[in-house]
Structures are given as C-alpha cells and as structure tokens.
mmJSON file of the N, C-alpha and C atoms, coordinates in Angstrom:
{"data_MODEL":{"atom_site":{
"group_PDB":["ATOM","ATOM","ATOM","ATOM","ATOM","ATOM","ATOM","ATOM","ATOM","ATOM","ATOM","ATOM","ATOM","ATOM","ATOM","ATOM","ATOM","ATOM","ATOM","ATOM","ATOM","ATOM","ATOM","ATOM","ATOM","ATOM","ATOM","ATOM","ATOM","ATOM","ATOM","ATOM","ATOM","ATOM","ATOM","ATOM","ATOM","ATOM","ATOM","ATOM","ATOM","ATOM","ATOM","ATOM","ATOM","ATOM","ATOM","ATOM","ATOM","ATOM","ATOM","ATOM","ATOM","ATOM","ATOM","ATOM","ATOM","ATOM","ATOM","ATOM","ATOM","ATOM","ATOM","ATOM","ATOM","ATOM","ATOM","ATOM","ATOM","ATOM","ATOM","ATOM","ATOM","ATOM","ATOM","ATOM","ATOM","ATOM","ATOM","ATOM","ATOM","ATOM","ATOM","ATOM","ATOM","ATOM","ATOM","ATOM","ATOM","ATOM","ATOM","ATOM","ATOM","ATOM","ATOM","ATOM","ATOM","ATOM","ATOM","ATOM","ATOM","ATOM","ATOM","ATOM","ATOM","ATOM","ATOM","ATOM","ATOM","ATOM","ATOM","ATOM","ATOM","ATOM","ATOM","ATOM","ATOM","ATOM","ATOM","ATOM","ATOM","ATOM","ATOM","ATOM","ATOM","ATOM","ATOM","ATOM","ATOM","ATOM","ATOM","ATOM","ATOM","ATOM","ATOM","ATOM","ATOM","ATOM","ATOM","ATOM","ATOM","ATOM","ATOM","ATOM","ATOM","ATOM","ATOM","ATOM","ATOM","ATOM","ATOM","ATOM","ATOM","ATOM","ATOM","ATOM","ATOM","ATOM","ATOM","ATOM","ATOM","ATOM","ATOM","ATOM","ATOM","ATOM","ATOM","ATOM","ATOM","ATOM","ATOM","ATOM","ATOM","ATOM","ATOM","ATOM","ATOM","ATOM","ATOM","ATOM","ATOM","ATOM","ATOM","ATOM","ATOM","ATOM","ATOM","ATOM","ATOM","ATOM","ATOM","ATOM","ATOM","ATOM","ATOM","ATOM","ATOM","ATOM","ATOM","ATOM","ATOM","ATOM","ATOM","ATOM","ATOM","ATOM","ATOM","ATOM","ATOM","ATOM","ATOM","ATOM","ATOM","ATOM","ATOM","ATOM","ATOM","ATOM","ATOM","ATOM","ATOM","ATOM","ATOM","ATOM","ATOM","ATOM","ATOM","ATOM","ATOM","ATOM","ATOM","ATOM","ATOM","ATOM"],
"id":[1,2,3,4,5,6,7,8,9,10,11,12,13,14,15,16,17,18,19,20,21,22,23,24,25,26,27,28,29,30,31,32,33,34,35,36,37,38,39,40,41,42,43,44,45,46,47,48,49,50,51,52,53,54,55,56,57,58,59,60,61,62,63,64,65,66,67,68,69,70,71,72,73,74,75,76,77,78,79,80,81,82,83,84,85,86,87,88,89,90,91,92,93,94,95,96,97,98,99,100,101,102,103,104,105,106,107,108,109,110,111,112,113,114,115,116,117,118,119,120,121,122,123,124,125,126,127,128,129,130,131,132,133,134,135,136,137,138,139,140,141,142,143,144,145,146,147,148,149,150,151,152,153,154,155,156,157,158,159,160,161,162,163,164,165,166,167,168,169,170,171,172,173,174,175,176,177,178,179,180,181,182,183,184,185,186,187,188,189,190,191,192,193,194,195,196,197,198,199,200,201,202,203,204,205,206,207,208,209,210,211,212,213,214,215,216,217,218,219,220,221,222,223,224,225,226,227,228,229,230,231,232,233,234],
"type_symbol":["N","C","C","N","C","C","N","C","C","N","C","C","N","C","C","N","C","C","N","C","C","N","C","C","N","C","C","N","C","C","N","C","C","N","C","C","N","C","C","N","C","C","N","C","C","N","C","C","N","C","C","N","C","C","N","C","C","N","C","C","N","C","C","N","C","C","N","C","C","N","C","C","N","C","C","N","C","C","N","C","C","N","C","C","N","C","C","N","C","C","N","C","C","N","C","C","N","C","C","N","C","C","N","C","C","N","C","C","N","C","C","N","C","C","N","C","C","N","C","C","N","C","C","N","C","C","N","C","C","N","C","C","N","C","C","N","C","C","N","C","C","N","C","C","N","C","C","N","C","C","N","C","C","N","C","C","N","C","C","N","C","C","N","C","C","N","C","C","N","C","C","N","C","C","N","C","C","N","C","C","N","C","C","N","C","C","N","C","C","N","C","C","N","C","C","N","C","C","N","C","C","N","C","C","N","C","C","N","C","C","N","C","C","N","C","C","N","C","C","N","C","C","N","C","C","N","C","C","N","C","C","N","C","C"],
"label_atom_id":["N","CA","C","N","CA","C","N","CA","C","N","CA","C","N","CA","C","N","CA","C","N","CA","C","N","CA","C","N","CA","C","N","CA","C","N","CA","C","N","CA","C","N","CA","C","N","CA","C","N","CA","C","N","CA","C","N","CA","C","N","CA","C","N","CA","C","N","CA","C","N","CA","C","N","CA","C","N","CA","C","N","CA","C","N","CA","C","N","CA","C","N","CA","C","N","CA","C","N","CA","C","N","CA","C","N","CA","C","N","CA","C","N","CA","C","N","CA","C","N","CA","C","N","CA","C","N","CA","C","N","CA","C","N","CA","C","N","CA","C","N","CA","C","N","CA","C","N","CA","C","N","CA","C","N","CA","C","N","CA","C","N","CA","C","N","CA","C","N","CA","C","N","CA","C","N","CA","C","N","CA","C","N","CA","C","N","CA","C","N","CA","C","N","CA","C","N","CA","C","N","CA","C","N","CA","C","N","CA","C","N","CA","C","N","CA","C","N","CA","C","N","CA","C","N","CA","C","N","CA","C","N","CA","C","N","CA","C","N","CA","C","N","CA","C","N","CA","C","N","CA","C","N","CA","C","N","CA","C","N","CA","C","N","CA","C","N","CA","C","N","CA","C"],
"label_alt_id":[null,null,null,null,null,null,null,null,null,null,null,null,null,null,null,null,null,null,null,null,null,null,null,null,null,null,null,null,null,null,null,null,null,null,null,null,null,null,null,null,null,null,null,null,null,null,null,null,null,null,null,null,null,null,null,null,null,null,null,null,null,null,null,null,null,null,null,null,null,null,null,null,null,null,null,null,null,null,null,null,null,null,null,null,null,null,null,null,null,null,null,null,null,null,null,null,null,null,null,null,null,null,null,null,null,null,null,null,null,null,null,null,null,null,null,null,null,null,null,null,null,null,null,null,null,null,null,null,null,null,null,null,null,null,null,null,null,null,null,null,null,null,null,null,null,null,null,null,null,null,null,null,null,null,null,null,null,null,null,null,null,null,null,null,null,null,null,null,null,null,null,null,null,null,null,null,null,null,null,null,null,null,null,null,null,null,null,null,null,null,null,null,null,null,null,null,null,null,null,null,null,null,null,null,null,null,null,null,null,null,null,null,null,null,null,null,null,null,null,null,null,null,null,null,null,null,null,null,null,null,null,null,null,null],
"label_comp_id":["MET","MET","MET","ASP","ASP","ASP","MET","MET","MET","PRO","PRO","PRO","ARG","ARG","ARG","ILE","ILE","ILE","ASN","ASN","ASN","ALA","ALA","ALA","HIS","HIS","HIS","PRO","PRO","PRO","THR","THR","THR","ARG","ARG","ARG","ASP","ASP","ASP","GLN","GLN","GLN","TRP","TRP","TRP","LEU","LEU","LEU","ALA","ALA","ALA","GLN","GLN","GLN","LEU","LEU","LEU","PHE","PHE","PHE","GLY","GLY","GLY","ALA","ALA","ALA","LYS","LYS","LYS","ALA","ALA","ALA","VAL","VAL","VAL","ALA","ALA","ALA","LYS","LYS","LYS","GLY","GLY","GLY","GLY","GLY","GLY","VAL","VAL","VAL","VAL","VAL","VAL","ARG","ARG","ARG","ARG","ARG","ARG","SER","SER","SER","VAL","VAL","VAL","ARG","ARG","ARG","ASP","ASP","ASP","VAL","VAL","VAL","GLN","GLN","GLN","ARG","ARG","ARG","MET","MET","MET","ILE","ILE","ILE","GLY","GLY","GLY","ARG","ARG","ARG","GLU","GLU","GLU","ALA","ALA","ALA","PHE","PHE","PHE","LEU","LEU","LEU","ARG","ARG","ARG","GLU","GLU","GLU","VAL","VAL","VAL","ARG","ARG","ARG","MET","MET","MET","ARG","ARG","ARG","GLY","GLY","GLY","PHE","PHE","PHE","HIS","HIS","HIS","LEU","LEU","LEU","VAL","VAL","VAL","GLU","GLU","GLU","CYS","CYS","CYS","GLY","GLY","GLY","GLY","GLY","GLY","GLN","GLN","GLN","PHE","PHE","PHE","ILE","ILE","ILE","VAL","VAL","VAL","ILE","ILE","ILE","CYS","CYS","CYS","ASN","ASN","ASN","SER","SER","SER","GLY","GLY","GLY","LYS","LYS","LYS","VAL","VAL","VAL","LYS","LYS","LYS","LEU","LEU","LEU","HIS","HIS","HIS","VAL","VAL","VAL"],
"label_asym_id":["A","A","A","A","A","A","A","A","A","A","A","A","A","A","A","A","A","A","A","A","A","A","A","A","A","A","A","A","A","A","A","A","A","A","A","A","A","A","A","A","A","A","A","A","A","A","A","A","A","A","A","A","A","A","A","A","A","A","A","A","A","A","A","A","A","A","A","A","A","A","A","A","A","A","A","A","A","A","A","A","A","A","A","A","A","A","A","A","A","A","A","A","A","A","A","A","A","A","A","A","A","A","A","A","A","A","A","A","A","A","A","A","A","A","A","A","A","A","A","A","A","A","A","A","A","A","A","A","A","A","A","A","A","A","A","A","A","A","A","A","A","A","A","A","A","A","A","A","A","A","A","A","A","A","A","A","A","A","A","A","A","A","A","A","A","A","A","A","A","A","A","A","A","A","A","A","A","A","A","A","A","A","A","A","A","A","A","A","A","A","A","A","A","A","A","A","A","A","A","A","A","A","A","A","A","A","A","A","A","A","A","A","A","A","A","A","A","A","A","A","A","A","A","A","A","A","A","A","A","A","A","A","A","A"],
"label_entity_id":["1","1","1","1","1","1","1","1","1","1","1","1","1","1","1","1","1","1","1","1","1","1","1","1","1","1","1","1","1","1","1","1","1","1","1","1","1","1","1","1","1","1","1","1","1","1","1","1","1","1","1","1","1","1","1","1","1","1","1","1","1","1","1","1","1","1","1","1","1","1","1","1","1","1","1","1","1","1","1","1","1","1","1","1","1","1","1","1","1","1","1","1","1","1","1","1","1","1","1","1","1","1","1","1","1","1","1","1","1","1","1","1","1","1","1","1","1","1","1","1","1","1","1","1","1","1","1","1","1","1","1","1","1","1","1","1","1","1","1","1","1","1","1","1","1","1","1","1","1","1","1","1","1","1","1","1","1","1","1","1","1","1","1","1","1","1","1","1","1","1","1","1","1","1","1","1","1","1","1","1","1","1","1","1","1","1","1","1","1","1","1","1","1","1","1","1","1","1","1","1","1","1","1","1","1","1","1","1","1","1","1","1","1","1","1","1","1","1","1","1","1","1","1","1","1","1","1","1","1","1","1","1","1","1"],
"label_seq_id":[1,1,1,2,2,2,3,3,3,4,4,4,5,5,5,6,6,6,7,7,7,8,8,8,9,9,9,10,10,10,11,11,11,12,12,12,13,13,13,14,14,14,15,15,15,16,16,16,17,17,17,18,18,18,19,19,19,20,20,20,21,21,21,22,22,22,23,23,23,24,24,24,25,25,25,26,26,26,27,27,27,28,28,28,29,29,29,30,30,30,31,31,31,32,32,32,33,33,33,34,34,34,35,35,35,36,36,36,37,37,37,38,38,38,39,39,39,40,40,40,41,41,41,42,42,42,43,43,43,44,44,44,45,45,45,46,46,46,47,47,47,48,48,48,49,49,49,50,50,50,51,51,51,52,52,52,53,53,53,54,54,54,55,55,55,56,56,56,57,57,57,58,58,58,59,59,59,60,60,60,61,61,61,62,62,62,63,63,63,64,64,64,65,65,65,66,66,66,67,67,67,68,68,68,69,69,69,70,70,70,71,71,71,72,72,72,73,73,73,74,74,74,75,75,75,76,76,76,77,77,77,78,78,78],
"pdbx_PDB_ins_code":[null,null,null,null,null,null,null,null,null,null,null,null,null,null,null,null,null,null,null,null,null,null,null,null,null,null,null,null,null,null,null,null,null,null,null,null,null,null,null,null,null,null,null,null,null,null,null,null,null,null,null,null,null,null,null,null,null,null,null,null,null,null,null,null,null,null,null,null,null,null,null,null,null,null,null,null,null,null,null,null,null,null,null,null,null,null,null,null,null,null,null,null,null,null,null,null,null,null,null,null,null,null,null,null,null,null,null,null,null,null,null,null,null,null,null,null,null,null,null,null,null,null,null,null,null,null,null,null,null,null,null,null,null,null,null,null,null,null,null,null,null,null,null,null,null,null,null,null,null,null,null,null,null,null,null,null,null,null,null,null,null,null,null,null,null,null,null,null,null,null,null,null,null,null,null,null,null,null,null,null,null,null,null,null,null,null,null,null,null,null,null,null,null,null,null,null,null,null,null,null,null,null,null,null,null,null,null,null,null,null,null,null,null,null,null,null,null,null,null,null,null,null,null,null,null,null,null,null,null,null,null,null,null,null],
"Cartn_x":[-36.14,-35.948,-34.786,-33.955,-32.51,-33.104,-33.06,-33.219,-32.383,-32.745,-31.811,-30.522,-29.256,-28.542,-28.536,-28.178,-28.981,-27.405,-27.03,-25.105,-25.401,-24.925,-24.64,-23.765,-22.746,-21.993,-22.064,-22.831,-22.796,-21.542,-21.689,-20.543,-20.568,-19.689,-19.385,-21.022,-20.859,-21.93,-23.346,-23.415,-24.762,-25.004,-24.253,-24.074,-24.704,-24.068,-24.526,-25.763,-26.166,-27.309,-28.444,-28.302,-29.14,-29.332,-28.21,-28.421,-29.101,-28.449,-29.186,-30.809,-30.808,-32.039,-33.324,-32.989,-34.05,-34.843,-36.224,-37.499,-37.064,-36.114,-36.191,-34.771,-34.497,-33.091,-34.75,-35.547,-36.36,-37.031,-37.588,-38.644,-37.556,-36.185,-35.22,-35.299,-35.857,-34.857,-33.913,-33.676,-32.287,-32.185,-30.795,-30.432,-29.23,-28.908,-28.114,-27.384,-25.715,-24.683,-24.027,-23.34,-22.573,-21.118,-19.96,-18.677,-18.158,-18.09,-17.382,-17.805,-19.422,-19.833,-19.418,-19.514,-19.072,-17.125,-16.66,-15.153,-15.161,-15.622,-15.327,-16.028,-17.492,-17.847,-17.165,-17.113,-16.764,-15.234,-15.278,-14.08,-14.707,-14.473,-14.845,-14.625,-13.382,-13.469,-14.435,-14.582,-15.273,-16.63,-17.088,-18.612,-18.725,-18.141,-17.549,-18.113,-17.119,-17.269,-18.832,-19.322,-20.763,-21.958,-21.858,-22.618,-22.837,-21.43,-21.09,-21.184,-21.355,-21.69,-23.523,-24.065,-25.228,-26.11,-25.237,-25.409,-26.062,-25.947,-25.99,-25.288,-26.079,-24.972,-25.201,-23.728,-23.093,-22.87,-23.441,-23.505,-22.233,-21.713,-20.852,-21.314,-21.689,-21.401,-21.97,-21.376,-21.406,-21.372,-20.577,-20.131,-20.571,-21.76,-22.903,-22.785,-23.307,-22.804,-24.811,-25.104,-26.054,-26.447,-27.255,-26.947,-28.154,-28.584,-29.414,-29.709,-30.476,-30.733,-31.449,-31.051,-31.768,-30.277,-30.561,-29.463,-29.539,-30.504,-31.052,-30.013,-29.831,-28.877,-29.821,-28.363,-28.561,-28.718,-28.864,-28.527,-28.522,-27.51,-27.404,-27.915,-28.366,-29.518,-28.735,-28.278,-27.514,-28.024],
"Cartn_y":[-45.23,-46.594,-47.344,-47.991,-48.643,-49.891,-49.753,-50.787,-52.137,-53.26,-54.561,-54.269,-54.808,-55.213,-56.074,-56.108,-57.43,-57.941,-58.985,-59.292,-59.984,-58.811,-58.781,-59.866,-60.535,-61.847,-62.655,-63.397,-64.859,-65.189,-66.014,-66.931,-68.127,-69.127,-70.529,-71.246,-71.352,-72.275,-71.663,-69.719,-69.716,-70.297,-69.892,-70.191,-71.499,-72.677,-73.835,-74.546,-73.379,-73.686,-73.091,-72.674,-71.723,-72.587,-72.645,-73.368,-74.62,-75.616,-77.0,-77.109,-75.42,-75.647,-75.057,-75.08,-74.713,-75.836,-75.127,-76.607,-77.809,-76.945,-78.267,-78.93,-79.314,-79.932,-81.249,-80.422,-81.338,-82.197,-81.642,-82.284,-83.236,-82.843,-83.954,-83.099,-82.354,-81.224,-80.813,-80.08,-79.568,-78.129,-77.678,-76.224,-75.966,-74.844,-74.261,-72.824,-73.208,-72.348,-72.043,-70.862,-70.463,-71.475,-72.142,-72.195,-71.249,-69.864,-68.927,-68.129,-68.493,-68.082,-69.167,-70.86,-71.626,-71.434,-71.661,-71.233,-69.844,-68.999,-67.716,-68.184,-68.551,-68.838,-69.574,-70.881,-71.889,-73.355,-72.837,-73.489,-74.736,-75.115,-76.156,-77.342,-78.212,-79.29,-78.938,-77.739,-78.377,-78.528,-77.478,-78.156,-79.602,-80.371,-81.8,-82.589,-82.156,-82.754,-82.919,-81.281,-81.699,-82.12,-82.04,-82.745,-83.992,-84.686,-86.162,-86.82,-86.098,-86.022,-86.434,-85.172,-85.588,-86.803,-87.484,-88.523,-87.88,-86.616,-86.024,-86.185,-85.703,-85.951,-84.621,-84.073,-82.755,-82.764,-82.047,-81.985,-80.318,-80.657,-78.629,-78.615,-77.462,-77.045,-75.775,-74.917,-73.862,-72.552,-72.912,-72.572,-72.357,-73.401,-73.553,-74.66,-75.054,-76.585,-76.838,-78.106,-77.977,-79.661,-79.226,-80.484,-81.016,-81.99,-83.306,-83.704,-83.585,-83.255,-84.606,-85.707,-87.154,-88.168,-89.166,-90.159,-91.58,-91.304,-92.074,-92.709,-93.727,-93.825,-92.657,-91.764,-91.034,-91.556,-91.411,-91.382,-90.284,-90.063,-88.692,-89.188,-88.188,-88.469,-87.562,-87.409,-86.355,-86.74],
"Cartn_z":[62.539,63.194,62.301,63.197,62.009,61.835,60.162,59.564,59.584,59.888,59.715,58.495,58.51,58.056,57.176,56.046,55.098,54.472,55.144,54.58,53.448,52.32,50.677,50.698,51.074,50.943,52.386,51.983,53.13,52.891,54.184,54.44,53.674,53.926,53.036,53.704,54.484,55.464,55.355,55.005,54.428,53.364,52.633,51.21,50.631,51.371,51.215,51.516,52.979,53.362,52.712,52.062,50.663,49.86,49.152,48.081,48.335,49.56,49.86,50.339,50.612,51.391,50.455,49.1,48.094,48.157,47.665,47.536,46.541,45.11,44.412,44.77,45.99,46.175,47.572,48.109,48.819,47.728,46.874,45.691,44.892,44.957,44.173,42.641,42.58,41.768,40.881,40.576,39.628,40.526,40.498,41.086,40.421,39.895,39.557,40.292,39.558,39.975,38.917,38.915,38.005,38.887,37.547,38.297,38.731,38.359,39.301,40.044,40.063,41.697,42.805,42.47,42.993,43.517,42.634,43.151,43.996,43.718,44.325,45.8,46.068,47.412,47.955,47.8,48.397,48.08,46.554,45.782,45.15,44.28,43.189,43.864,44.64,45.381,46.383,47.589,48.16,48.055,46.957,46.066,45.806,44.886,44.671,46.018,47.241,48.564,48.508,49.134,49.236,48.536,47.254,46.497,46.309,46.501,47.09,48.084,49.146,50.088,50.555,50.001,49.725,48.658,47.985,46.999,45.668,45.635,44.192,43.071,41.767,40.921,40.491,39.436,39.211,37.833,36.823,35.443,35.515,34.772,34.352,33.148,32.666,31.244,30.909,30.224,29.654,31.104,31.666,32.904,34.274,33.922,35.152,35.736,37.158,37.885,37.474,37.39,37.763,38.169,39.573,40.167,40.781,40.112,40.212,41.45,42.182,43.692,43.765,43.565,43.335,43.428,44.138,44.134,42.929,42.261,41.163,40.005,39.047,38.303,36.963,36.706,35.979,33.992,33.048,31.898,31.38,30.22,29.543,27.722,27.666,25.836,25.086,24.006,23.356,22.083],
"occupancy":[1.0,1.0,1.0,1.0,1.0,1.0,1.0,1.0,1.0,1.0,1.0,1.0,1.0,1.0,1.0,1.0,1.0,1.0,1.0,1.0,1.0,1.0,1.0,1.0,1.0,1.0,1.0,1.0,1.0,1.0,1.0,1.0,1.0,1.0,1.0,1.0,1.0,1.0,1.0,1.0,1.0,1.0,1.0,1.0,1.0,1.0,1.0,1.0,1.0,1.0,1.0,1.0,1.0,1.0,1.0,1.0,1.0,1.0,1.0,1.0,1.0,1.0,1.0,1.0,1.0,1.0,1.0,1.0,1.0,1.0,1.0,1.0,1.0,1.0,1.0,1.0,1.0,1.0,1.0,1.0,1.0,1.0,1.0,1.0,1.0,1.0,1.0,1.0,1.0,1.0,1.0,1.0,1.0,1.0,1.0,1.0,1.0,1.0,1.0,1.0,1.0,1.0,1.0,1.0,1.0,1.0,1.0,1.0,1.0,1.0,1.0,1.0,1.0,1.0,1.0,1.0,1.0,1.0,1.0,1.0,1.0,1.0,1.0,1.0,1.0,1.0,1.0,1.0,1.0,1.0,1.0,1.0,1.0,1.0,1.0,1.0,1.0,1.0,1.0,1.0,1.0,1.0,1.0,1.0,1.0,1.0,1.0,1.0,1.0,1.0,1.0,1.0,1.0,1.0,1.0,1.0,1.0,1.0,1.0,1.0,1.0,1.0,1.0,1.0,1.0,1.0,1.0,1.0,1.0,1.0,1.0,1.0,1.0,1.0,1.0,1.0,1.0,1.0,1.0,1.0,1.0,1.0,1.0,1.0,1.0,1.0,1.0,1.0,1.0,1.0,1.0,1.0,1.0,1.0,1.0,1.0,1.0,1.0,1.0,1.0,1.0,1.0,1.0,1.0,1.0,1.0,1.0,1.0,1.0,1.0,1.0,1.0,1.0,1.0,1.0,1.0,1.0,1.0,1.0,1.0,1.0,1.0,1.0,1.0,1.0,1.0,1.0,1.0,1.0,1.0,1.0,1.0,1.0,1.0],
"B_iso_or_equiv":[0.0,0.0,0.0,0.0,0.0,0.0,0.0,0.0,0.0,0.0,0.0,0.0,0.0,0.0,0.0,0.0,0.0,0.0,0.0,0.0,0.0,0.0,0.0,0.0,0.0,0.0,0.0,0.0,0.0,0.0,0.0,0.0,0.0,0.0,0.0,0.0,0.0,0.0,0.0,0.0,0.0,0.0,0.0,0.0,0.0,0.0,0.0,0.0,0.0,0.0,0.0,0.0,0.0,0.0,0.0,0.0,0.0,0.0,0.0,0.0,0.0,0.0,0.0,0.0,0.0,0.0,0.0,0.0,0.0,0.0,0.0,0.0,0.0,0.0,0.0,0.0,0.0,0.0,0.0,0.0,0.0,0.0,0.0,0.0,0.0,0.0,0.0,0.0,0.0,0.0,0.0,0.0,0.0,0.0,0.0,0.0,0.0,0.0,0.0,0.0,0.0,0.0,0.0,0.0,0.0,0.0,0.0,0.0,0.0,0.0,0.0,0.0,0.0,0.0,0.0,0.0,0.0,0.0,0.0,0.0,0.0,0.0,0.0,0.0,0.0,0.0,0.0,0.0,0.0,0.0,0.0,0.0,0.0,0.0,0.0,0.0,0.0,0.0,0.0,0.0,0.0,0.0,0.0,0.0,0.0,0.0,0.0,0.0,0.0,0.0,0.0,0.0,0.0,0.0,0.0,0.0,0.0,0.0,0.0,0.0,0.0,0.0,0.0,0.0,0.0,0.0,0.0,0.0,0.0,0.0,0.0,0.0,0.0,0.0,0.0,0.0,0.0,0.0,0.0,0.0,0.0,0.0,0.0,0.0,0.0,0.0,0.0,0.0,0.0,0.0,0.0,0.0,0.0,0.0,0.0,0.0,0.0,0.0,0.0,0.0,0.0,0.0,0.0,0.0,0.0,0.0,0.0,0.0,0.0,0.0,0.0,0.0,0.0,0.0,0.0,0.0,0.0,0.0,0.0,0.0,0.0,0.0,0.0,0.0,0.0,0.0,0.0,0.0,0.0,0.0,0.0,0.0,0.0,0.0],
"pdbx_formal_charge":[null,null,null,null,null,null,null,null,null,null,null,null,null,null,null,null,null,null,null,null,null,null,null,null,null,null,null,null,null,null,null,null,null,null,null,null,null,null,null,null,null,null,null,null,null,null,null,null,null,null,null,null,null,null,null,null,null,null,null,null,null,null,null,null,null,null,null,null,null,null,null,null,null,null,null,null,null,null,null,null,null,null,null,null,null,null,null,null,null,null,null,null,null,null,null,null,null,null,null,null,null,null,null,null,null,null,null,null,null,null,null,null,null,null,null,null,null,null,null,null,null,null,null,null,null,null,null,null,null,null,null,null,null,null,null,null,null,null,null,null,null,null,null,null,null,null,null,null,null,null,null,null,null,null,null,null,null,null,null,null,null,null,null,null,null,null,null,null,null,null,null,null,null,null,null,null,null,null,null,null,null,null,null,null,null,null,null,null,null,null,null,null,null,null,null,null,null,null,null,null,null,null,null,null,null,null,null,null,null,null,null,null,null,null,null,null,null,null,null,null,null,null,null,null,null,null,null,null,null,null,null,null,null,null],
"auth_seq_id":[1,1,1,2,2,2,3,3,3,4,4,4,5,5,5,6,6,6,7,7,7,8,8,8,9,9,9,10,10,10,11,11,11,12,12,12,13,13,13,14,14,14,15,15,15,16,16,16,17,17,17,18,18,18,19,19,19,20,20,20,21,21,21,22,22,22,23,23,23,24,24,24,25,25,25,26,26,26,27,27,27,28,28,28,29,29,29,30,30,30,31,31,31,32,32,32,33,33,33,34,34,34,35,35,35,36,36,36,37,37,37,38,38,38,39,39,39,40,40,40,41,41,41,42,42,42,43,43,43,44,44,44,45,45,45,46,46,46,47,47,47,48,48,48,49,49,49,50,50,50,51,51,51,52,52,52,53,53,53,54,54,54,55,55,55,56,56,56,57,57,57,58,58,58,59,59,59,60,60,60,61,61,61,62,62,62,63,63,63,64,64,64,65,65,65,66,66,66,67,67,67,68,68,68,69,69,69,70,70,70,71,71,71,72,72,72,73,73,73,74,74,74,75,75,75,76,76,76,77,77,77,78,78,78],
"auth_comp_id":["MET","MET","MET","ASP","ASP","ASP","MET","MET","MET","PRO","PRO","PRO","ARG","ARG","ARG","ILE","ILE","ILE","ASN","ASN","ASN","ALA","ALA","ALA","HIS","HIS","HIS","PRO","PRO","PRO","THR","THR","THR","ARG","ARG","ARG","ASP","ASP","ASP","GLN","GLN","GLN","TRP","TRP","TRP","LEU","LEU","LEU","ALA","ALA","ALA","GLN","GLN","GLN","LEU","LEU","LEU","PHE","PHE","PHE","GLY","GLY","GLY","ALA","ALA","ALA","LYS","LYS","LYS","ALA","ALA","ALA","VAL","VAL","VAL","ALA","ALA","ALA","LYS","LYS","LYS","GLY","GLY","GLY","GLY","GLY","GLY","VAL","VAL","VAL","VAL","VAL","VAL","ARG","ARG","ARG","ARG","ARG","ARG","SER","SER","SER","VAL","VAL","VAL","ARG","ARG","ARG","ASP","ASP","ASP","VAL","VAL","VAL","GLN","GLN","GLN","ARG","ARG","ARG","MET","MET","MET","ILE","ILE","ILE","GLY","GLY","GLY","ARG","ARG","ARG","GLU","GLU","GLU","ALA","ALA","ALA","PHE","PHE","PHE","LEU","LEU","LEU","ARG","ARG","ARG","GLU","GLU","GLU","VAL","VAL","VAL","ARG","ARG","ARG","MET","MET","MET","ARG","ARG","ARG","GLY","GLY","GLY","PHE","PHE","PHE","HIS","HIS","HIS","LEU","LEU","LEU","VAL","VAL","VAL","GLU","GLU","GLU","CYS","CYS","CYS","GLY","GLY","GLY","GLY","GLY","GLY","GLN","GLN","GLN","PHE","PHE","PHE","ILE","ILE","ILE","VAL","VAL","VAL","ILE","ILE","ILE","CYS","CYS","CYS","ASN","ASN","ASN","SER","SER","SER","GLY","GLY","GLY","LYS","LYS","LYS","VAL","VAL","VAL","LYS","LYS","LYS","LEU","LEU","LEU","HIS","HIS","HIS","VAL","VAL","VAL"],
"auth_asym_id":["A","A","A","A","A","A","A","A","A","A","A","A","A","A","A","A","A","A","A","A","A","A","A","A","A","A","A","A","A","A","A","A","A","A","A","A","A","A","A","A","A","A","A","A","A","A","A","A","A","A","A","A","A","A","A","A","A","A","A","A","A","A","A","A","A","A","A","A","A","A","A","A","A","A","A","A","A","A","A","A","A","A","A","A","A","A","A","A","A","A","A","A","A","A","A","A","A","A","A","A","A","A","A","A","A","A","A","A","A","A","A","A","A","A","A","A","A","A","A","A","A","A","A","A","A","A","A","A","A","A","A","A","A","A","A","A","A","A","A","A","A","A","A","A","A","A","A","A","A","A","A","A","A","A","A","A","A","A","A","A","A","A","A","A","A","A","A","A","A","A","A","A","A","A","A","A","A","A","A","A","A","A","A","A","A","A","A","A","A","A","A","A","A","A","A","A","A","A","A","A","A","A","A","A","A","A","A","A","A","A","A","A","A","A","A","A","A","A","A","A","A","A","A","A","A","A","A","A","A","A","A","A","A","A"],
"auth_atom_id":["N","CA","C","N","CA","C","N","CA","C","N","CA","C","N","CA","C","N","CA","C","N","CA","C","N","CA","C","N","CA","C","N","CA","C","N","CA","C","N","CA","C","N","CA","C","N","CA","C","N","CA","C","N","CA","C","N","CA","C","N","CA","C","N","CA","C","N","CA","C","N","CA","C","N","CA","C","N","CA","C","N","CA","C","N","CA","C","N","CA","C","N","CA","C","N","CA","C","N","CA","C","N","CA","C","N","CA","C","N","CA","C","N","CA","C","N","CA","C","N","CA","C","N","CA","C","N","CA","C","N","CA","C","N","CA","C","N","CA","C","N","CA","C","N","CA","C","N","CA","C","N","CA","C","N","CA","C","N","CA","C","N","CA","C","N","CA","C","N","CA","C","N","CA","C","N","CA","C","N","CA","C","N","CA","C","N","CA","C","N","CA","C","N","CA","C","N","CA","C","N","CA","C","N","CA","C","N","CA","C","N","CA","C","N","CA","C","N","CA","C","N","CA","C","N","CA","C","N","CA","C","N","CA","C","N","CA","C","N","CA","C","N","CA","C","N","CA","C","N","CA","C","N","CA","C","N","CA","C","N","CA","C","N","CA","C","N","CA","C","N","CA","C"],
"pdbx_PDB_model_num":[1,1,1,1,1,1,1,1,1,1,1,1,1,1,1,1,1,1,1,1,1,1,1,1,1,1,1,1,1,1,1,1,1,1,1,1,1,1,1,1,1,1,1,1,1,1,1,1,1,1,1,1,1,1,1,1,1,1,1,1,1,1,1,1,1,1,1,1,1,1,1,1,1,1,1,1,1,1,1,1,1,1,1,1,1,1,1,1,1,1,1,1,1,1,1,1,1,1,1,1,1,1,1,1,1,1,1,1,1,1,1,1,1,1,1,1,1,1,1,1,1,1,1,1,1,1,1,1,1,1,1,1,1,1,1,1,1,1,1,1,1,1,1,1,1,1,1,1,1,1,1,1,1,1,1,1,1,1,1,1,1,1,1,1,1,1,1,1,1,1,1,1,1,1,1,1,1,1,1,1,1,1,1,1,1,1,1,1,1,1,1,1,1,1,1,1,1,1,1,1,1,1,1,1,1,1,1,1,1,1,1,1,1,1,1,1,1,1,1,1,1,1,1,1,1,1,1,1,1,1,1,1,1,1]
}}}
C-alpha cells in the first residue's frame, strides 16, 4: 500500500494558512514563531504585512515573533 506523501516543506501560502488557521488565532489568543523560521519561510517584511493586514499586533523578543491575534489596544507593562 502506498503511503501518502507528506510535504516536509510547506509552501509560503500553506505555512501562512497553518499559522493563521490555529485555534489561538480564532480565539483572539497568541501565536509564536521563531524569527529565523519566519525569515526562511516568507521573509520579515511579508510577515509584517500579513500581521498588519489582519489588524493584529506583533512583538519581537529573544529571537521569537509573538503575534497577538487581537486588534484591541495594547499596553506593555515592564
């Protein structure tokens, strides 16, 4: 029996669909991806455009992008 082939390297569109299709996005939660992976998969500027287009907020810290999947006002407490 032939096994279906799993694409270990998703296309740009597949990667974005997977990221922004996560349950956390639908619930207004948070998703996180490494900066290195983002740059490798779609590039920093394209990622920033995608986040802006959705009205979300983006934080970069410690080599990670944290996307706040909500368009509400953000306060940063340190």
